[in-house]
N, C-alpha and C positions, 0 to 999 in steps of 0.2 A: 016439288023440287025433297031431291036426298036427302037423308039423315045421316049425321055422320058423329061423333063418339070420339070426345077427344081419350090426354092418359085416368083422366080423374073421373068418365068416364060418361063428362053432360055432353049431351046432343043440341048439337048444334048445327047449321043447314048454310049451305052455299049455294050461289049461283050455279046455273047448269055453262057450264064453260063451253065456250065451241075449239077447235082446236086451235092450236098456240101460232101465234102466226107473231111477235116478239120478244127477246131477252137484252135484260141489259144486267146493269152491274150498278149497286149503289154503296156509295164508299161516306159514313155517317165516325164523325168522331164521338168515340166512349168513352169509359173508364181509367182518367190519367193520360187523357190525350193520346192512345191507343185508336186504330180508327176499327171503328167492323165494318164487315165485308157482309153485303146482302145479294145474289141472286136472283133477281126474276121472271119466269116462262110469266110471260100473256097472251092473252084471251083476243077474240079479234077488238071490244067493251072496254079493252086495257087493264080489267081484272088479273093476279096473281092468280095460276095455274096452280104450278107447285113456286117452292123457295128454298132455298140454299140462304145459314147464317151463318157464317164464320166471323166468333171472337174473339179479338187477341189472346185470349189466356185459355184460347184450345178449343173450345167448344164450337160442334159442329153441330145443329139440326139441320133435317133434314123437311122439310114442311109440305104436306100436300094431304089433297083430304082421308080421308079417314085412316090416315098415318097417326103417328102418337104425339105429330107435333103438329095436326093438323088445325091447331087453334094459333099458332104459327104466321099465318099465313095471313096477307092485310085482304082488307075490309072493305076498301075502297080504290075509286083508281089509284093508279103509278101515276108516277109526274112520267112526263116524256122530257127526252132528254137536254132537251135545248128550254124546255120550263124552269131549271132546278138547279139555280145557276147566282144561293142562298150566300155562297160565300162557304156554312158549313160543310151542306150536304153535296158532292157531286154524283151524279148519273151521268151514264156512257151505253150508248146499246150495246154489246155485245153479238155472236156468233152466236147460230143452233150447234155448232161441234164443240165449242168452250162449254157454256153448260153441260149440254148432254157427255161432253167428258169429267167436268167436275162433279156431275152429276154419280153418274157410273165408278169413278171411286171415290166419294165420299158416300154411296149408300152401301159399297167392300165393308171400309172402315169401321163404322157402325151397326154391318150384321153382324159380326163378329168381332166382337169385343178383345179378345183372345189375341189377337191379329197385331203383329206390333209398329206403329205409327213411324215407325223412324228407321224398318227396316229388314234384315237379319244381321 
């Protein structure tokens, strides 16, 4: 199993992921009733390969093995959309195109901190 280091230099291990087969979005209540959005790319065993975290206060993280925020990847299986009906957690499947579009935009924004997030 390959090892990774998080931004604090702590070594951690993740399972060897297969090809992605599912993408989902989860909305959870956050501080002061503002939602937090999580986007996940999942493998065949329903484990997260990549994740996008978007908080109501404007913080955004891209989590992937070996990345600065790789320690933000979920450790266990992710819920199925039909299993997540507890009222506080809303989960739905999204398309690969939706996930890749968001990943592409956020990776460019987070790569260059001098780039304006509100446009010219």
